[in-house]
C-alpha positions as CSV (number, residue, x, y, z in Angstrom):
1,M,-15.9,55.1,29.8
2,K,-16.3,56.9,26.5
3,K,-17.7,54.6,23.8
4,I,-16.7,54.9,20.2
5,I,-18.1,52.4,17.7
6,L,-15.3,50.5,16.1
7,I,-15.9,48.7,12.8
8,F,-13.3,46.3,11.7
9,S,-13.2,43.7,9.0
10,I,-11.1,40.7,8.4
11,M,-8.4,41.7,5.9
12,A,-9.3,41.0,2.3
13,F,-6.4,40.1,0.0
14,S,-6.6,39.7,-3.7
15,K,-5.3,36.3,-4.9
16,N,-4.1,38.2,-7.9
17,S,-2.0,40.7,-5.9
18,I,1.2,42.1,-7.3
19,A,4.1,39.8,-6.8
20,F,6.0,40.3,-3.5
21,S,4.0,43.3,-2.4
22,N,3.6,43.4,1.4
23,E,1.9,46.8,1.5
24,S,-1.2,45.3,3.3
25,C,1.1,43.6,5.9
26,G,2.4,46.7,7.7
27,V,5.0,44.7,9.7
28,I,5.3,41.0,9.0
29,G,4.7,39.2,12.3
30,G,2.7,42.1,13.7
31,G,3.8,44.4,16.6
32,H,3.9,48.1,16.2
33,Y,2.0,48.5,13.0
34,I,-0.9,46.3,12.0
35,P,-4.2,47.0,10.3
36,N,-7.5,47.1,12.3
37,R,-5.8,47.4,15.7
38,I,-8.2,47.8,18.7
39,F,-7.3,50.5,21.2
40,T,-8.7,50.8,24.6
41,H,-10.0,54.3,23.9
42,S,-12.0,53.1,21.0
43,V,-14.3,50.5,22.6
44,N,-16.2,49.8,25.8
45,Y,-14.2,47.0,27.4
46,F,-13.8,45.0,30.6
47,E,-10.3,44.7,32.0
48,V,-9.1,41.5,33.5
49,T,-5.8,40.6,35.3
50,D,-6.4,37.1,36.6
51,Y,-8.0,33.8,35.5
52,E,-11.1,34.2,37.7
53,S,-12.0,37.7,36.4
54,L,-11.3,36.5,32.8
55,I,-13.7,33.6,33.1
56,K,-16.3,35.9,34.8
57,E,-16.3,38.5,32.0
58,V,-16.2,35.9,29.2
59,E,-19.2,34.1,30.8
60,A,-21.0,37.4,31.1
61,G,-20.8,37.6,27.3
62,H,-19.0,41.0,27.1
63,E,-18.0,41.9,23.6
64,Y,-14.5,43.4,24.4
65,I,-12.3,42.0,27.1
66,Y,-8.9,43.6,27.7
67,I,-5.7,42.1,29.3
68,P,-3.2,44.9,30.1
69,S,0.4,44.9,28.9
70,N,2.9,43.0,31.0
71,T,0.0,41.1,32.8
72,T,0.4,37.3,33.0
73,I,-2.7,35.3,33.5
74,H,-2.1,31.6,34.4
75,I,-4.6,29.4,32.5
76,P,-5.1,25.9,33.9
77,N,-3.8,23.2,31.7
78,L,-7.2,21.6,31.3
79,P,-9.6,20.9,28.5
80,R,-11.5,24.1,27.4
81,A,-10.2,26.0,30.3
82,L,-11.1,29.2,28.4
83,E,-14.1,29.3,26.1
84,I,-14.3,32.5,24.0
85,K,-17.9,32.9,22.9
86,S,-19.2,33.9,19.5
87,G,-18.7,37.6,18.8
88,Q,-16.3,38.2,21.6
89,T,-12.9,39.9,21.3
90,L,-10.1,39.2,23.7
91,F,-7.4,41.8,23.2
92,S,-4.2,43.4,24.5
93,D,-1.7,46.0,23.2
94,R,1.1,44.0,21.6
95,G,3.3,46.5,19.7
96,V,1.9,49.7,21.2
97,N,4.8,51.8,22.4
98,G,6.9,48.7,22.5
99,S,4.5,46.7,24.6
100,P,4.9,42.9,24.4
101,G,1.1,42.5,25.1
102,G,-0.7,40.7,27.9
103,R,0.3,37.0,28.4
104,L,-1.8,33.9,28.8
105,L,0.5,31.2,30.2
106,V,-0.3,27.5,30.4
107,S,2.2,25.4,32.4
108,E,3.1,21.8,31.7
109,N,1.4,19.1,33.8
110,E,4.1,17.1,35.5
111,N,2.7,13.7,34.6
112,N,2.9,11.2,31.7
113,N,-0.6,11.9,30.4
114,E,-0.9,13.1,26.8
115,D,-3.1,16.1,27.6
116,N,-4.8,15.6,24.2
117,Y,-7.1,18.6,24.2
118,P,-7.5,22.3,23.4
119,V,-7.0,24.6,26.3
120,I,-8.8,27.5,24.6
121,T,-11.8,27.2,22.3
122,I,-13.3,30.0,20.2
123,G,-16.7,30.5,18.5
124,S,-17.9,32.3,15.3
125,N,-17.0,35.9,14.6
126,A,-14.7,36.0,17.6
127,R,-11.2,37.5,17.7
128,V,-8.0,37.2,19.7
129,T,-5.5,40.0,19.1
130,G,-2.5,41.6,20.7
131,L,-1.6,38.8,23.1
132,R,1.2,36.4,24.0
133,I,-0.2,32.9,24.3
134,E,2.4,30.5,25.7
135,G,1.9,26.8,25.9
136,P,3.6,24.1,28.0
137,V,6.0,22.4,25.7
138,K,8.6,23.8,23.3
139,E,10.7,20.7,22.5
140,A,10.1,18.0,19.9
141,E,10.3,15.0,22.3
142,S,7.3,15.0,24.5
143,V,4.2,12.8,25.1
144,K,2.0,15.9,25.3
145,K,-0.5,16.7,22.6
146,T,-1.9,20.0,23.9
147,I,-3.6,22.4,21.5
148,G,-3.5,26.2,22.1
149,I,-6.6,27.6,20.4
150,Q,-9.2,25.4,18.6
151,T,-12.3,26.6,16.8
152,L,-15.7,25.3,17.7
153,E,-17.1,22.9,15.0
154,N,-19.3,24.6,12.4
155,S,-18.0,28.1,13.4
156,K,-16.9,30.7,10.9
157,N,-15.1,34.0,10.5
158,I,-12.7,33.7,13.4
159,Q,-9.7,36.0,13.5
160,I,-6.4,35.4,15.3
161,D,-4.1,38.3,14.7
162,N,-1.1,40.2,16.1
163,N,-0.3,37.5,18.7
164,E,2.8,35.5,19.7
165,L,1.8,31.9,19.8
166,H,4.4,29.3,21.0
167,G,4.9,26.2,23.0
168,W,1.9,24.1,21.8
169,P,2.9,20.5,21.0
170,W,-0.1,19.6,18.8
171,A,-0.9,23.0,17.3
172,A,-0.9,26.7,18.2
173,F,-4.2,27.2,16.3
174,S,-6.4,24.3,15.2
175,I,-9.1,25.2,12.7
176,K,-11.4,22.2,13.1
177,K,-14.5,22.1,10.9
178,S,-14.5,25.9,10.8
179,K,-14.6,28.1,7.7
180,N,-13.1,31.4,6.7
181,A,-10.6,31.9,9.6
182,S,-8.1,34.7,9.3
183,V,-4.7,34.2,10.8
184,N,-2.5,37.2,10.3
185,H,0.3,39.3,11.7
186,N,1.3,36.7,14.3
187,Y,4.7,35.4,15.4
188,I,4.2,31.6,15.6
189,H,7.2,29.6,16.8
190,H,8.4,26.5,18.7
191,N,5.3,24.4,18.1
192,I,7.4,21.3,17.3
193,K,6.3,18.0,18.8
194,S,7.5,15.0,16.8
195,G,4.7,13.7,14.7
196,L,2.5,16.8,15.2
197,G,3.9,20.3,15.9
198,Y,1.8,22.7,13.8
199,G,1.7,26.4,13.8
200,V,-1.7,26.4,12.1
201,V,-3.6,23.4,11.0
202,V,-6.9,22.9,9.1
203,Q,-8.4,19.6,10.1
204,N,-11.4,17.2,10.4
205,G,-12.8,18.4,7.1
206,N,-14.7,21.5,6.0
207,A,-12.1,23.8,7.4
208,S,-10.6,26.8,5.6
209,A,-8.3,29.7,6.4
210,E,-6.4,32.7,5.0
211,I,-3.0,32.8,6.6
212,S,-1.0,35.9,5.9
213,C,1.7,38.3,7.2
214,N,3.0,35.9,9.9
215,V,6.5,35.0,10.9
216,F,6.9,31.2,11.4
217,D,10.0,29.7,13.1
218,A,10.9,26.4,14.7
219,N,7.6,24.6,14.0
220,R,7.6,21.0,12.8
221,H,5.2,22.3,10.1
222,A,4.3,26.0,9.9
223,I,1.0,25.2,8.2
224,A,-0.7,21.8,7.7
225,G,-3.9,20.2,6.6
226,S,-5.3,16.7,7.4
227,G,-6.4,16.3,3.7
228,L,-10.1,15.7,4.3
229,A,-12.9,17.0,2.2
230,G,-13.5,20.7,2.2
231,E,-10.2,21.6,3.7
232,G,-8.1,24.4,2.2
233,Y,-5.8,27.3,3.0
234,Y,-4.6,30.4,1.2
235,A,-1.1,31.3,2.5
236,H,0.5,34.5,1.4
237,H,3.1,37.1,2.5
238,N,4.4,34.8,5.3
239,L,8.0,34.7,6.4
240,V,9.3,31.2,7.3
241,M,12.6,31.0,9.2
242,N,14.9,28.1,9.5
243,G,14.8,27.3,13.2
244,G,13.9,23.9,14.8
245,G,16.9,21.8,13.8
246,R,16.1,18.1,13.3
247,G,12.6,18.7,14.7
248,A,11.6,20.8,11.6
249,Y,10.3,19.2,8.5
250,H,8.8,20.8,5.3
251,Q,7.0,23.9,6.4
252,F,3.8,24.0,4.3
253,D,1.9,20.7,4.2
254,M,-1.3,19.0,3.1
255,H,-1.9,15.4,4.0
256,S,-4.2,13.1,2.0
257,D,-7.4,11.2,2.8
258,N,-7.8,7.5,2.1
259,D,-8.7,8.1,-1.5
260,G,-5.5,10.2,-2.2
261,N,-7.3,13.6,-2.1
262,G,-5.4,16.5,-0.5
263,G,-8.3,18.6,0.8
264,K,-10.1,21.0,-1.5
265,Y,-7.5,23.6,-2.4
266,V,-4.0,24.8,-1.5
267,I,-2.8,28.3,-2.5
268,I,0.8,29.2,-1.6
269,T,1.8,32.6,-3.1
270,D,4.1,35.6,-2.3
271,N,5.8,34.0,0.7
272,W,9.4,34.2,1.8
273,F,11.0,30.9,2.7
274,N,14.2,31.6,4.5
275,F,14.3,27.9,4.9
276,G,16.2,24.9,3.5
277,D,19.5,24.9,5.3
278,Y,21.2,21.7,6.5
279,G,20.1,20.6,9.9
280,T,16.4,20.2,9.5
281,S,14.8,16.8,9.0
282,N,13.3,17.8,5.6
283,R,14.6,20.8,3.8
284,S,11.6,21.2,1.4
285,S,9.5,24.4,1.8
286,A,6.2,22.7,0.9
287,M,5.0,19.2,0.4
288,I,1.5,18.3,-0.9
289,R,0.7,14.6,-0.1
290,G,-2.7,14.4,-1.8
291,V,-4.3,15.9,-4.8
292,P,-6.6,18.8,-3.9
293,T,-10.1,18.3,-5.4
294,D,-10.0,21.8,-7.0
295,G,-6.8,20.8,-8.8
296,S,-3.1,21.0,-8.2
297,A,-1.9,23.4,-5.6
298,T,-1.1,26.9,-6.7
299,I,2.5,27.6,-5.8
300,K,3.9,30.8,-7.3
301,R,5.7,34.1,-6.7
302,N,7.5,32.7,-3.6
303,W,11.0,33.6,-2.7
304,V,13.0,30.7,-1.5
305,K,16.5,30.5,0.1
306,S,17.3,27.1,-1.1
307,S,17.8,25.9,-4.7
308,F,14.9,24.2,-6.3
309,Y,16.9,21.0,-6.4
310,I,18.1,20.8,-2.9
311,T,19.6,17.3,-3.4
312,D,19.3,14.7,-6.1
313,T,16.1,13.4,-4.4
314,T,14.7,16.5,-2.7
315,T,13.1,19.6,-4.2
316,A,12.0,22.8,-2.5
317,F,8.3,22.2,-3.5
318,T,7.3,18.6,-3.8
319,G,4.2,16.3,-3.7
320,V,2.5,13.3,-5.1
321,K,1.7,13.1,-8.8
322,G,-0.9,15.7,-9.7
323,S,-0.7,17.6,-6.5
324,I,1.7,20.3,-7.8
325,L,2.8,21.6,-11.2
326,D,5.8,20.1,-12.9
327,D,9.3,21.1,-12.0
328,L,9.8,23.5,-14.9
329,S,6.6,25.4,-14.1
330,L,7.5,25.7,-10.4
331,I,11.0,26.9,-11.4
332,A,9.5,29.5,-13.8
333,H,6.9,30.8,-11.3
334,N,9.1,31.1,-8.1
335,I,12.5,32.5,-7.3
336,F,15.2,30.3,-5.7
337,N,18.7,30.8,-4.2
338,V,17.5,34.0,-2.6
339,D,19.8,36.0,-0.3
340,F,17.9,37.1,2.9
341,K,19.2,39.9,5.0
342,F,17.8,41.2,8.3
343,E,18.7,44.5,10.0
344,E,17.6,46.4,13.0
345,R,17.6,50.0,11.8
346,T,16.5,51.6,15.0
347,T,15.5,50.0,18.3
348,G,12.5,47.8,17.7
349,N,12.4,48.5,13.9
350,C,13.7,45.8,11.7
351,V,13.7,45.2,8.0
352,M,14.0,42.2,5.7
353,S,16.0,42.8,2.5
354,V,15.4,40.4,-0.4
355,N,17.1,41.2,-3.7
356,G,16.9,44.9,-3.0
357,K,13.3,44.9,-1.8
358,E,12.7,45.8,1.8
359,S,9.9,44.8,4.1
360,P,9.3,45.7,7.8
361,V,9.4,42.6,10.0
362,I,9.0,42.0,13.7
363,C,12.5,42.1,15.3
364,E,12.2,39.1,17.7
365,G,11.1,36.9,14.7
366,V,14.4,37.5,12.9
367,G,16.9,37.3,15.7
368,F,16.9,40.8,17.2
């Protein structure tokens, strides 16, 4: 096979980017246009179509491992059933010529055990891209606590991009004591267990991520943090939809530690919150439950479907004293009562229109 050296870098976004620009997103939620896509003609790769061959090639330490389109690989619902090693890339072709991408499927264990473990672990400088990664539970009421992908402790620079991640009762992607993760261009939905249910979570301290250009829907929390020292996330250019019913709570979250700290930092800018309708358990877009040690959360240049004052006691952005700016500042730096419109212009090509500004978006993420 012809070898072409492929150089890719995790996307770099300026925290001072022009308001509401999504030029670096391509298509929000990934699919047919994303930056830094890997093509089979660009790298030396090993193709796998079943679990046994996948484990064999991963254990052999190959740099690029490819799962063909429309292939389903059944992953056992066991702790660390797939361990992606440092520097490895597991990829498929989601979005190429309409491909849905290869599928990793984990079925539910028919028992009353909690299944409290990650099925997939991943090491430093590794990447998972272009896949459908489907977990065992898509409902709020379940005893299961399964995690889809979890970072190895003390790892760094992991990239999860251009995937569909759904059905994980604890979290689709758990960033555990791991720094500088990049989570971009994914469609992350139906991770909604009561009391857990995270699309992306930074946890156990010293965990950080840049989370951008994703579509989130029907998660209990789209993004969350446990609030421990050294945790933080920078979330920008994400679209949050209103699915999930009573299982959905405020969508961007940061907990607090025992001293009232809410991690190290929270930055929430340039996102679209098509969220806040009646029917969810908490209609706020973001709630910061502890004060970040770097100072109050940065929340600006977001477009929000709801009013700022949703009810007499509920606001679109809320938090404990000192965790966010005052109401007048939040109102001045964000836009509320936004009218979101979605349209499929041609087959497989959808756009989001917000106050006259159009952005390409993955069709299945907005109901097409």
